[in-house]
SEVEX-170618 format. One record per atom (N, C-alpha, C, O, CB): residue in one letter; z, x, y. Coordinates in steps of 0.05 Angstrom, whole numbers, padded with zeros to 5 digits, always signed. Each point is the difference from the previous one (the first is absolute). Glycine has a CB too. Layout:
% SEVEX-170618
AZXY
...
END
This chain:
% SEVEX-170618
M-01250+00455+00832
M+00021+00010-00017
M+00023+00011+00017
M-00003+00002+00024
M-00031+00008-00061
S+00056-00003+00024
S+00023+00008+00014
S+00002+00030+00006
S+00018+00009+00013
S+00005-00047-00034
A-00043+00054+00011
A+00001+00029+00004
A-00028+00010+00001
A-00019-00014-00006
A+00064+00017-00017
E-00047+00023+00030
E-00026+00013+00001
E-00008+00008-00029
E+00017+00006-00016
E-00008+00011+00063
P-00035-00017-00052
P-00009+00009-00027
P+00009+00029-00005
P+00000+00016+00018
P-00040-00046-00015
A+00049+00035-00028
A+00010+00027-00007
A-00023+00020+00000
A+00004+00024+00007
A+00033-00045-00034
E-00061+00013+00020
E-00022+00018-00001
E-00025-00017+00004
E-00003-00022-00011
E+00026+00054-00021
K-00042-00022+00048
K-00025-00015+00007
K-00021+00005-00022
K-00015+00019+00001
K+00025-00016+00049
R-00010-00021-00069
R-00021+00000-00021
R+00003-00027-00014
R+00020-00014+00003
R-00021+00065-00009
S-00019-00059-00009
S+00001-00025-00015
S+00010+00006-00029
S-00012+00017-00014
S-00025-00037+00043
W+00058+00006-00037
W+00012+00004-00026
W-00006-00025-00017
W-00003-00022+00010
W+00039+00052+00009
T-00037-00026-00046
T+00001-00022-00018
T+00029-00006-00006
T+00017+00016+00005
T-00063-00004-00025
A+00051-00036+00009
A+00027-00007-00008
A+00010+00020-00021
A+00024+00007+00000
A-00032-00056+00011
E-00009+00056-00029
E+00008+00019-00022
E+00008+00027+00012
E+00019+00012-00009
E-00049-00036-00023
E+00014+00034+00051
E+00006+00026+00013
E+00027-00002+00015
E+00016+00018-00001
E-00065-00008+00005
Y+00052-00032+00011
Y+00026-00004+00014
Y+00023+00001-00019
Y+00020+00015+00005
Y-00044-00043+00029
L+00023+00013-00056
L+00023-00001-00018
L+00006+00027-00013
L+00023+00008-00002
L-00035-00056-00007
A-00009+00062+00001
A+00004+00027-00011
A+00013+00019+00020
A+00018+00015-00007
A-00058-00022-00023
W+00031+00005+00055
W+00012+00017+00021
W+00028-00009+00008
W+00018+00017+00002
W-00064-00008+00015
E+00050-00035-00014
E+00025-00011+00009
E+00023+00007-00020
E+00022+00005+00009
E-00047-00042+00015
R+00018+00036-00049
R+00021+00005-00020
R+00010+00029+00000
R+00020+00006-00014
R-00041-00042-00014
L+00008+00053+00042
L+00009+00028+00003
L+00014+00006+00026
L+00009+00022+00005
L-00047-00009-00034
Q+00039-00033+00047
Q+00011+00004+00027
Q+00030-00004+00002
Q+00011-00017-00015
Q-00055+00003+00033
P+00057+00030-00001
P+00029-00003+00003
P+00007-00024+00019
P+00023-00009+00000
P-00018+00058-00007
T-00025-00058+00022
T+00005-00023+00018
T-00020-00022-00007
T-00019+00004-00015
T+00035+00027+00052
K-00012-00055-00026
K-00015-00024-00007
K-00024-00004+00020
K+00002+00006+00024
K+00040-00026-00045
H-00063+00009+00010
H-00024-00006+00016
H-00011-00027-00008
H+00000-00007-00024
H-00010+00056+00029
E+00000-00064+00014
E-00014-00025-00006
E-00030+00007-00003
E-00009+00021+00009
E+00043-00049+00017
F-00048+00010-00039
F-00029+00003-00004
F-00014-00026+00006
F+00008-00021-00010
F-00001+00058-00024
F-00028-00036+00050
F-00016-00024+00005
F-00028+00008+00009
F-00003+00017+00017
F+00045-00042-00004
D-00062+00012-00025
D-00028+00003+00009
D-00009+00029+00001
D-00013+00008+00019
D+00018-00050+00007
G+00003+00057-00046
G-00009+00028-00002
G+00016+00020+00016
G-00006+00024-00001
G-00038-00042-00006
E+00065+00009+00021
E+00016+00018+00016
E+00029+00001-00010
E+00011-00020-00010
E-00041+00010+00050
I+00042+00033-00036
I+00028+00004-00008
I+00016+00003+00026
I-00008+00014+00019
I-00004+00009-00063
F+00035-00037+00045
F+00017+00000+00025
F+00028+00009-00007
F+00013-00010-00017
F-00040-00028+00036
A+00035+00059-00005
A+00028+00011-00003
A+00019-00021+00010
A-00004-00012+00021
A-00012+00060-00017
M+00038-00052-00019
M+00021-00019+00009
M+00021+00015+00015
M+00009+00022-00008
M-00018-00052-00032
A+00018+00019+00062
A+00020+00013+00017
A+00027-00001-00013
A+00006-00016-00017
A-00032+00003+00058
G+00043+00032-00033
G+00028+00000-00010
G+00015-00023+00011
G-00009-00014+00018
G+00008+00064-00021
A+00025-00055-00007
A+00016-00024+00007
A+00027+00008+00013
A+00011+00022-00007
A-00033-00048-00030
T+00032+00009+00054
T+00025+00005+00013
T+00023-00006-00019
T-00004-00011-00021
T-00016-00001+00066
L+00044+00020-00037
L+00024-00006-00015
L+00003-00031-00004
L+00005-00009-00022
L+00018+00051+00039
E-00027-00057+00005
E+00003-00029-00001
E-00020-00012-00020
E+00007-00017-00016
E+00008+00017+00064
H-00039+00010-00047
H-00021-00009-00019
H+00009+00004-00029
H-00002-00018-00016
H-00034+00028+00051
N+00045+00014-00041
N+00008+00007-00027
N+00024-00016-00009
N+00001-00008-00024
N-00019+00053+00031
V+00038-00050+00010
V+00023-00016-00008
V-00009-00028-00005
V+00009-00013-00019
V+00022+00042+00047
L-00049-00040-00012
L-00010-00027-00004
L-00014-00002-00027
L+00005-00019-00015
L-00010+00012+00064
V-00012+00026-00055
V-00015+00000-00026
V+00020+00001-00023
V-00002-00015-00019
V-00038+00037+00040
A+00060-00004-00019
A+00020+00002-00021
A+00015-00026-00004
A+00005-00009-00022
A+00000+00058+00031
N+00003-00062+00014
N+00014-00025-00001
N-00017-00022-00013
N+00010-00016-00016
N+00017+00030+00057
V-00052-00016-00033
V-00018-00021-00010
V-00002+00003-00031
V+00003-00019-00015
V-00029+00017+00059
V+00019+00027-00052
V-00003+00004-00029
V+00026-00005-00015
V-00001-00012-00022
V-00035+00046+00032
G+00058-00025+00001
G+00026-00005-00013
G+00007-00030-00003
G+00009-00008-00021
G+00006+00051+00040
E-00020-00058+00003
E+00005-00029-00001
E-00019-00014-00020
E+00009-00018-00014
E+00008+00020+00062
L-00042+00006-00048
L-00019-00012-00019
L+00008+00007-00028
L-00001-00018-00018
L-00035+00021+00052
R+00043+00022-00040
R+00007+00007-00027
R+00024-00017-00010
R+00000-00010-00022
R-00017+00057+00031
S+00037-00049+00009
S+00023-00016-00008
S-00007-00029-00004
S+00009-00012-00020
S+00020+00043+00046
A-00045-00043-00009
A-00007-00028-00002
A-00018-00006-00024
A+00001-00022-00011
A+00003+00019+00060
L-00019+00024-00058
L-00019-00004-00022
L+00010+00009-00027
L-00015+00000-00020
L-00021+00005+00053
R+00061+00004-00034
R+00011+00012-00024
R-00005-00018-00025
R-00006+00011-00021
R+00041+00011+00049
E-00031-00048-00026
E-00003-00018-00023
E-00027-00014-00001
E-00003-00019-00015
E+00053+00013+00016
K-00068+00014+00016
K-00026-00014+00002
K-00023+00018-00011
K+00004+00024-00004
K+00013-00050+00044
A-00040+00015-00045
A-00022+00014-00011
A-00017+00013+00021
A-00025+00003-00003
A+00024-00034-00035
C+00013+00039+00060
C-00014+00013+00022
C+00014+00027+00006
C+00024+00003-00005
C-00038-00048+00025
T-00001+00064-00010
T+00010+00027+00005
T-00007+00009+00028
T-00022-00004+00010
T+00017+00015-00059
A+00024+00002+00062
A-00004+00012+00027
A-00005+00030-00002
A+00013+00013-00016
A+00016-00049+00036
C-00048+00045-00004
C-00006+00029+00001
C+00001+00009+00029
C-00006-00015+00018
C-00023+00012-00060
P+00037+00029+00046
P+00000+00011+00027
P-00028+00009+00009
P-00020-00005-00014
P+00068+00019+00007
S-00050+00000+00029
S-00025+00006+00013
S-00017+00021-00014
S-00022+00006+00009
S+00045-00017+00032
D-00014+00022-00064
D-00018+00018-00015
D-00019-00014-00018
D-00017+00012-00013
D+00053+00022+00015
M-00033-00061-00005
M-00018-00016-00017
M-00025-00007+00016
M+00001-00016+00018
M+00038-00002-00044
R-00061+00031+00019
R-00025-00005+00014
R-00011-00027-00008
R+00003-00008-00024
R-00013+00057+00026
V-00002-00064+00016
V-00012-00025-00005
V-00030+00001+00007
V-00007+00011+00021
V+00051-00035-00012
K-00060+00014-00027
K-00029-00002+00006
K-00007-00029+00006
K+00009-00018-00013
K-00019+00058-00017
V-00007-00044+00051
V-00011-00026+00006
V-00028-00001-00012
V-00018+00011+00012
V+00046-00015+00031
P-00031-00008-00067
P-00026+00002-00014
P-00024-00010+00017
P-00021+00011-00002
P+00047-00017-00040
A-00022-00015+00058
A-00022-00012+00014
A-00012+00018+00022
A-00023-00002+00007
A+00043-00042-00016
T-00003+00062+00020
T-00009+00017+00022
T+00000+00030-00006
T-00012+00015+00014
T+00029-00050+00016
G-00003+00042-00052
G+00002+00028-00007
G+00022+00016+00015
G+00001+00024-00002
G-00049-00026-00008
L+00065-00012+00025
L+00022+00013+00013
L+00021+00009-00020
L+00008-00015-00017
L-00016-00012+00058
Y+00016+00053-00039
Y+00023+00010-00014
Y+00022+00006+00021
Y-00006+00014+00019
Y-00023+00006-00057
T+00052-00031+00034
T+00021+00003+00020
T+00028+00000-00013
T+00003-00005-00024
T-00033-00018+00057
Y+00050+00030-00017
Y+00027+00002-00010
Y+00018-00019+00017
Y+00010+00008+00021
Y-00017+00040-00036
P+00011-00073+00006
P+00018-00017+00014
P+00029+00012-00001
P+00005+00016-00017
P-00033-00057+00006
D+00045+00033+00030
D+00027+00010+00000
D+00016-00010-00024
D+00018+00014-00009
D-00020-00011+00059
A-00004-00026-00060
A+00011-00010-00024
A-00019-00021-00012
A-00015-00012+00014
A+00063+00019+00003
V-00047-00009-00044
V-00018-00019-00013
V+00015-00012-00024
V+00017+00013-00013
V-00057+00014+00027
V+00034-00052-00019
V+00011-00014-00024
V-00024-00010-00016
V-00018-00013+00011
V+00061-00001+00014
F-00042+00019-00051
F-00019-00012-00018
F+00016-00016-00021
F+00023+00006-00005
F-00058+00031+00013
C+00022-00056-00020
C+00013-00017-00020
C-00015+00001-00027
C-00024+00003-00001
C+00041-00033+00037
G-00002+00029-00058
G-00012+00003-00026
G-00008+00029-00004
G+00013+00018+00008
G-00029-00066-00007
K-00007+00051-00014
K-00010+00027-00007
K-00015+00011+00024
K-00015-00014+00013
K+00012+00002-00061
A+00008+00038+00054
A-00015+00013+00022
A-00029+00003-00008
A-00006+00009-00022
A+00048+00016+00036
D-00060-00034+00004
D-00029+00004-00004
D-00006+00026+00015
D+00000+00001+00025
D-00011-00052-00030
L+00004+00072-00010
L-00004+00026+00012
L-00029+00008+00000
L-00016-00008-00018
L+00062+00021+00003
D-00054+00003+00034
D-00028+00007+00005
D-00011+00018-00022
D-00024-00003-00007
D+00033-00001+00056
D+00007+00022-00060
D-00010+00018-00021
D+00023+00011-00016
D+00023-00008+00004
D-00063+00020+00025
E+00034+00006-00048
E+00020+00010-00018
E+00021+00018+00013
E+00020+00006-00013
E-00054-00009-00022
T+00030+00011+00060
T+00020+00016+00013
T+00024-00016+00009
T+00021+00011+00004
T-00058+00019+00012
R+00034-00056-00014
R+00022-00020+00004
R+00014+00004+00027
R+00025-00003+00001
R-00019+00002-00051
D-00021+00007+00070
D+00012+00004+00027
D-00013-00018+00021
D+00006+00004+00024
D+00005+00042-00037
T-00028-00065+00006
T-00013-00017+00019
T+00001-00029-00010
T-00012-00007-00020
T-00018+00045+00035
L+00045-00055+00000
L+00005-00028-00008
L-00022-00018+00011
L-00009+00003+00023
L+00058+00006-00024
L-00058-00028-00015
L-00020-00019+00008
L+00011-00029+00005
L-00014-00016+00011
L-00019+00044-00036
N+00057-00034+00015
N+00010-00027+00001
N+00027-00004+00014
N+00019-00010-00011
N-00043+00004-00032
P+00025+00015+00068
P+00025-00005+00015
P+00004-00029+00006
P-00019-00015+00005
P+00015+00060+00015
R+00029-00054-00021
R+00007-00028+00007
R+00011+00000+00029
R-00008-00017+00016
R+00018+00005-00065
V+00008+00031+00055
V+00012+00002+00026
V-00005+00028+00011
V+00003+00019-00015
V+00033-00054+00004
L-00044+00037+00036
L-00004+00026+00013
L+00017+00000+00025
L+00003-00020+00014
L-00050+00025-00031
V+00059+00019+00023
V+00018+00003+00023
V-00010+00024+00016
V-00005+00022-00011
V+00044-00042-00014
E-00041+00017+00051
E-00006+00022+00018
E+00021+00001+00022
E+00007-00020+00012
E-00056+00016-00021
V+00061+00027+00013
V+00018+00005+00022
V-00017+00009+00024
V-00015+00020-00002
V+00054-00007-00029
L-00037-00028+00052
L-00018+00005+00023
L+00008+00025+00016
L+00024+00006+00004
L-00032-00055-00002
S-00012+00064+00007
S+00005+00022+00019
S-00021-00003+00022
S-00019-00015-00002
S+00037+00046-00034
E-00013-00017+00058
E-00018-00002+00023
E-00029+00007-00008
E-00019-00013+00009
E+00057+00024+00021
S-00041+00009-00047
S-00027+00009-00007
S-00014-00018-00021
S-00024+00000-00001
S+00040+00046+00011
S+00000-00061-00026
S-00013-00015-00021
S+00001-00031+00004
S-00013-00014-00016
S+00025+00051-00014
E+00002-00046+00050
E+00005-00029+00002
E-00026-00016+00001
E-00003-00020-00014
E+00047+00030+00037
A-00062-00002-00005
A-00025-00016+00003
A-00015-00001-00026
A-00011-00020-00007
A+00009+00033+00055
Y+00000+00010-00062
Y-00014+00001-00025
Y+00014-00017-00022
Y-00014-00014-00014
Y-00002+00061+00026
D+00042-00045-00014
D+00015-00015-00020
D-00003-00030+00004
D-00002-00016-00019
D+00035+00053+00016
R-00034-00046+00029
R-00003-00028+00006
R-00029-00010-00003
R-00005-00023-00006
R+00044+00027+00037
G-00058+00015-00026
G-00028-00008+00003
G-00017+00007-00025
G+00001-00015-00020
G+00004+00022+00068
K-00019+00015-00047
K-00020+00006-00020
K+00013+00004-00028
K-00012-00007-00020
K-00016+00028+00055
K+00052-00009-00036
K+00012+00004-00026
K+00008-00027-00012
K-00005-00005-00024
K+00022+00050+00039
F-00004-00062+00000
F+00007-00027-00010
F-00024-00015-00008
F+00000-00014-00020
F+00040+00014+00050
E-00062+00002-00015
E-00025-00014-00007
E-00009+00009-00027
E-00009-00016-00017
E-00004+00012+00065
Q+00014+00030-00054
Q-00008+00010-00026
Q+00019-00008-00022
Q-00008-00008-00021
Q-00014+00046+00044
Y+00048-00036-00017
Y+00020-00009-00020
Y-00005-00028-00009
Y+00003-00007-00023
Y+00030+00038+00044
R-00041-00049-00002
R-00003-00028-00006
R-00022-00005-00021
R-00001-00022-00012
R+00017+00012+00058
S-00033+00029-00051
S-00022-00003-00020
S+00010+00005-00028
S-00014-00005-00019
S-00019+00019+00054
I+00058-00005-00038
I+00011+00005-00027
I+00011-00027-00011
I+00018-00011+00012
I-00005+00060+00000
P-00024-00058-00034
P+00007-00027-00010
P+00030-00003-00006
P+00011-00022+00004
P-00056+00019-00023
S+00058+00024+00009
S+00029-00003-00008
S+00019+00001+00024
S+00023-00007-00002
S-00035+00029-00041
F+00002-00013+00066
F+00016+00004+00024
F+00007-00026+00013
F-00017-00015+00009
F-00004+00060-00002
T+00048-00051-00005
T+00008-00026+00012
T+00019+00002+00023
T+00003-00019+00015
T-00010+00001-00060
E+00021+00041+00048
E+00020+00002+00022
E-00001+00027+00013
E-00003+00021-00014
E+00032-00055-00010
Y-00026+00035+00050
Y-00002+00024+00016
Y+00023+00001+00019
Y+00005-00019+00015
Y-00055+00020-00019
L+00065+00021+00004
L+00022+00004+00019
L-00007+00023+00019
L-00007+00022-00009
L+00040-00039-00025
L-00030+00011+00060
L-00003+00020+00020
L+00028+00004+00012
L+00012-00019+00011
L-00061+00007+00000
V+00060+00036-00013
V+00027+00006+00008
V+00000+00018+00025
V-00010+00022-00001
V+00026-00026-00048
A-00004-00006+00070
A+00002+00016+00025
A+00020+00022-00004
A+00020-00005-00013
A-00033-00035+00042
Q+00009+00063-00017
Q+00020+00021-00003
Q+00015+00006+00026
Q+00018+00016+00000
Q-00047+00003-00035
D+00021-00032+00057
D+00014+00005+00026
D+00018-00023+00008
D+00015+00002+00019
D-00054+00026-00005
H+00038-00050-00029
H+00018-00023+00004
H+00000-00016-00026
H-00016+00004-00018
H+00008-00005+00069
V+00027-00019-00053
V+00003-00015-00024
V-00020-00023-00001
V+00005-00020+00014
V+00044+00034-00017
L-00070-00012-00012
L-00020-00021-00003
L-00017+00006-00024
L-00011+00021-00003
L+00010-00029+00053
I+00000-00012-00068
I-00018+00001-00023
I-00019-00024+00002
I+00009-00023+00001
I+00026+00047-00030
E-00061-00018+00028
E-00020-00021+00000
E-00010-00004-00029
E-00008+00019-00013
E-00007-00008+00061
H+00016-00036-00057
H-00006-00006-00028
H-00024-00018-00001
H+00001-00023+00010
H+00048+00027-00023
F-00071+00006+00002
F-00025-00015-00003
F-00001-00009-00029
F+00003+00015-00018
F-00027+00011+00056
N+00018-00052-00042
N-00001-00012-00026
N-00027-00014-00004
N-00007-00018+00016
N+00057+00013-00016
R-00064+00012-00022
R-00026-00013-00006
R+00005-00029-00010
R+00017-00004-00017
R-00037+00049+00006
Q+00005-00063+00022
Q+00001-00028-00008
Q-00021-00007-00020
Q-00018+00017-00006
Q+00036-00028+00051
A-00017-00012-00057
A-00018-00008-00021
A-00029+00000+00010
A-00019+00004-00016
A+00055-00032-00004
D-00041+00023+00046
D-00027-00001+00011
D-00009+00028+00010
D-00020+00002+00014
D+00027-00050-00002
N+00009+00069-00018
N-00006+00027+00008
N+00006+00006+00029
N-00007+00022+00010
N-00028-00021-00045
S+00047-00020+00049
S+00010+00006+00027
S+00026+00014-00002
S+00012+00001-00022
S-00035-00042+00041
W+00033+00053+00003
W+00024+00015-00001
W+00020-00011+00021
W-00008-00006+00023
W-00017+00047-00038
V+00050-00045+00007
V+00020-00010+00018
V+00020+00022+00007
V+00008+00015-00018
V-00012-00061-00002
L+00010+00049+00046
L+00018+00020+00009
L+00028-00012+00006
L+00002-00021+00012
L-00040+00047+00008
R+00059-00013-00031
R+00027-00006+00007
R+00014+00025+00009
R-00005+00022-00011
R+00007-00060-00023
E+00014+00036+00055
E+00015+00023+00010
E+00029-00001-00009
E+00012-00022-00001
E-00043+00025+00041
A+00043+00020-00046
A+00028+00001-00007
A+00013+00022+00017
A-00010+00022+00002
A+00001-00038-00050
R+00032+00009+00059
R+00015+00019+00017
R+00028+00004-00011
R+00007-00010-00021
R-00034-00005+00061
A+00043+00030-00025
A+00027+00006-00009
A+00015-00025-00009
A-00001-00021+00013
A+00002+00059+00019
G+00012-00036-00055
G+00014-00023-00011
G-00018-00018-00017
G+00010-00019-00013
G+00021+00021+00051
G-00057+00002-00038
G-00019-00017-00014
G-00006+00009-00028
G+00011+00020-00010
G-00030-00031+00054
K+00001-00004-00057
K-00008+00005-00027
K-00030-00002-00002
K-00013-00014+00015
K+00057-00003-00033
I-00055+00031-00002
I-00028-00002-00006
I-00002-00011-00029
I+00010+00013-00018
I-00023+00026+00050
E+00000-00062-00035
E-00003-00011-00026
E-00028+00007-00011
E-00020-00011+00010
E+00052-00027+00001
L-00033+00055-00031
L-00025+00008-00012
L-00005-00018-00024
L+00009+00006-00022
L-00003+00042+00038
A-00020-00070-00011
A-00003-00021-00020
A-00015+00010-00025
A+00006-00008-00022
A-00005-00026+00058
S-00021+00051-00032
S-00017+00008-00022
S+00014+00018-00020
S-00009+00003-00023
S-00030-00006+00054
I+00062+00015-00023
I+00015+00016-00018
I+00029-00011-00003
I+00017+00013-00012
I-00045+00028+00024
D+00032-00064-00002
D+00025-00015-00003
D+00025+00018+00008
D+00018+00003-00016
D-00040-00030-00020
C+00021+00037+00060
C+00023+00015+00009
C+00004-00003+00030
C-00019-00007+00015
C+00012+00040-00052
V+00031-00028+00046
V+00007-00002+00028
V+00011+00027+00010
V+00017+00012-00013
V-00006-00062+00008
L-00020+00059+00028
L+00009+00025+00012
L+00016-00006+00025
L-00008-00017+00016
L-00031+00043-00035
E+00061-00012+00023
E+00016-00003+00024
E-00009+00020+00021
E-00002+00024-00006
E+00042-00040-00022
V-00046+00006+00051
V-00010+00018+00022
V+00020+00022+00006
V-00007+00023+00003
V-00019-00061+00016
D+00052+00031-00018
D+00020+00019+00007
D+00002+00023-00020
D+00006+00023+00007
D+00019-00059+00016
E-00031+00030-00049
E+00000+00021-00020
E-00025+00018+00003
E+00002+00024-00005
E+00023-00055-00026
I-00047+00020+00039
I-00024+00016+00005
I+00005+00020+00023
I-00010+00023-00001
I-00019-00061-00016
Y+00044+00030+00037
Y+00005+00017+00023
Y+00026+00015-00001
Y+00008+00012+00020
Y-00034-00044+00007
L+00040+00031-00050
L+00025+00015-00003
L-00004+00030+00006
L-00016+00013-00013
L+00031-00048-00021
K+00001+00045+00052
K+00000+00029+00007
K-00025+00009+00014
K-00004+00025+00003
K+00034-00018-00041
V-00048-00024+00046
V-00025+00008+00013
V+00005+00011+00028
V-00012+00020+00008
V-00013-00054-00035
F+00043+00021+00042
F+00004+00008+00027
F+00026+00015+00003
F+00017-00006+00018
F-00042-00034-00003
G+00029+00060-00032
G+00023+00017+00002
G+00025-00015-00009
G+00000-00013-00020
G-00021+00039+00057
A+00042-00024-00021
A+00026-00012-00007
A-00001-00030+00002
A+00016-00014-00013
A+00007+00055+00029
A-00041-00052+00002
A-00002-00029+00004
A-00014-00012-00024
A-00020+00010-00010
A+00020-00004+00060
D+00010-00029-00059
D-00015-00015-00020
D-00019-00020+00013
D-00002-00001+00024
D+00041+00006-00056
A-00053-00020+00016
A-00021-00018+00011
A+00012-00020+00019
A-00014-00007+00019
A-00012+00013-00061
K+00050-00015+00038
K+00012-00020+00017
K+00006+00011+00028
K+00001-00014+00020
K+00018-00009-00060
G-00014+00050+00041
G+00008+00012+00026
G-00023+00013+00014
G+00004+00011+00022
G+00039-00004-00041
S-00067-00009+00008
S-00023+00013+00014
S-00014-00018+00020
S-00019+00008+00013
S+00013+00020-00054
END
């Protein structure tokens, strides 16, 4: 996992959810353990805001909805509860319980990479995400340079990677929208825009 367990004991998912809903900060849960999530840099937060903003704009007339990083996602096959940096679901939200704060049917998931989380986001977390039947597209967004990696699920359940850099576009076929890389990186590197970084 990407962080140390918050407390050394074995928790049930129900205990985690009851505890987590009272916390001022976010925690992941997996295999009986709770993991504190690290804080984020300015660049990370600007990227998340830009991604959610661009998705919201692109999906305005579509039956899909973008949510920021406070939308918890559960991976039913493994029991992982986590907070992607952005998530898109289509149609009706399939929620874990009546509290309406844990999504089960993400279509697109976005993670902004950091030094502490990159290996996890690329590896074990992506492996678990892939077990979600509705999940079809994954974006990994670098925060130290302009690069977005776009993974797309194929009909045979294989995944194809495409890279997008400054001046490029990301075509999210499963939600019928296109994102401009330069808009995602707008104002991320201070006064310089994506083209000048």
